[in-house]
C-alpha positions, 0 to 999 in steps of 0.5 A: 280321621283326616288323611294327609294328602301327599303333596304332588312333586313340583316340576322343575322349570327349564330355562328359556332357550335363546332366541336365534331367530333369523330376524335377530341376526339381520338386525345386527348386521344392519347396525354394523353396516350403518356405523361403517357407512356413517364413518365413511361419510363423515370422513369424506365430509371432513376431507372435503372441507379441509381440501377446500380450505387449503385450496382457498388460502393458496397454501396448497398447489392446485392441480394444473388444468389439462392441456387443450387439445388444440396445439395452436392454443398452447403456450410454449415457455420461452427458453432463456438465451445465454450470451457468453461474456467475451474474453478480454484480449490481453495487451501483449507485453512488448516490454522492450519496445515500450521502454524504447519508446518511453524509457529512453526519453525518460532517461534523458530527462533524469540525466538532465535533472541530476546534472542541475546545480546552483550554478546552472543558468535559470533558463536552462533549468526552465528548459529542462523542466519542460521535459517533465510535462512531455514525459507525463503525457507519454506515460499516460498511454495504455501499456501491457499488464506486465508494465504496470509497476514500471509505468506507475513508478516512472509516473511517481518519479516525474512528480518528484522530479518536478518538485526538485526543479522547483527548489532550484527555481524558488528560494530554498536552503540546501537542506530543502533541496536535499530532502527533495533530492532524497525523495527523487532518488528513492523514486528512481530506485523503484523505477530501477527495481521495476525495470530489473524485473522485466526482460529489458535493457534500460541503458540508464546511466543513472542506475549504477551510481544511485544503487551504489551510493544510496543503498549499496554496501557503503551508502556513502552518498546517502550518508552525506546527504542525510547527515551533512545536509538534511541534519544540517551539519553543513551549517557549522562551516557558515558559523565558522566564517567571519569571526574576526573580532574587528568586524564581529562583536564578542556577543555574536562570537560567543553565540556562534561558539555555543552553537558550534559546540552543540553541533560538535557534540551531536556529531560525536554522538551520531557518528557511532551509528554511521556506516563503517565505511564512512568512519575515516571521513567522519573522524576528519570532520570531527577534527575540523570542528574541534580545531575551529572551536579551539581557534575561536576560544583562544581568539576570544582571549586575544591570542591571535597567533595561536588562533591562527594555528588552529584555523590552519589545522581546521582547513587541513582537516576539512581538505582531508574530509573532502579527500575521504569523501571523494574516495567513497564516491561522494560527488554531491558535496554541496556548498562551502567545501573545497573543490580539490 
């Protein structure tokens, strides 16, 4: 009989314990230290390379070398010196003294020029015109800043004065002289304004007549010069002379008559814009033109007696015009007008 043998119970094996030997811990510590050292070394190498590149290209300011210990070898930077700009010494505004030296002879030259007419002897005109060159030299000197506008205005006036003298020394028309005369007057008024802005006494006799006659409340003299002379309405008087059929052809009389009618119509149209104070004088001039034209018309028809009556009326209206002009203070009447 076979006896079954009882199997011996198996022993359960225990897990192996972890190896915590001292030699294993030291190995890990060494690894960590080695990694850190390697990182530090690499960082130092990279930083050194970058610094070297930057310093080599000049893009990073290099540290200045330490000062030498020997003071005699040190370089001291020169301190720039500042030289102040000197203040210009202003020329004092001796306005009255300057005018007494320059304005008084200027006044004399202006008064002499304004007195010149077609009846003035040519040699006298030449002598007077020499004052302009003398004044030009005198005004070229340096004056105080406050006198600059006055000095400039006086110099400009001398140019106009010389131009007016030339109109009397060369062949010119009344219209030519009137244009230059107006330019001189405007220049003189600028001188008067510049002088009035300064504390000076000019004693200029020419100021008041020009100020009143050319830009006052009733600028009658400017009106007469601009209208009668510059616009050449004065030419009507020249057309009206020498219309005797015995000495002038019918064709010439007819041609003059057409021009006279044109001037009369233009005057009637322009008169609406004349200064109010000149209206009476304007009416007398228009009446003179109409009477003259009527006289020429009847003369062409052979009615000498009626024509003579119109001519007498024309002369009467012309004298009335001169009377009105004188009452307005107009002194420069030009040629062809009655003197009384």
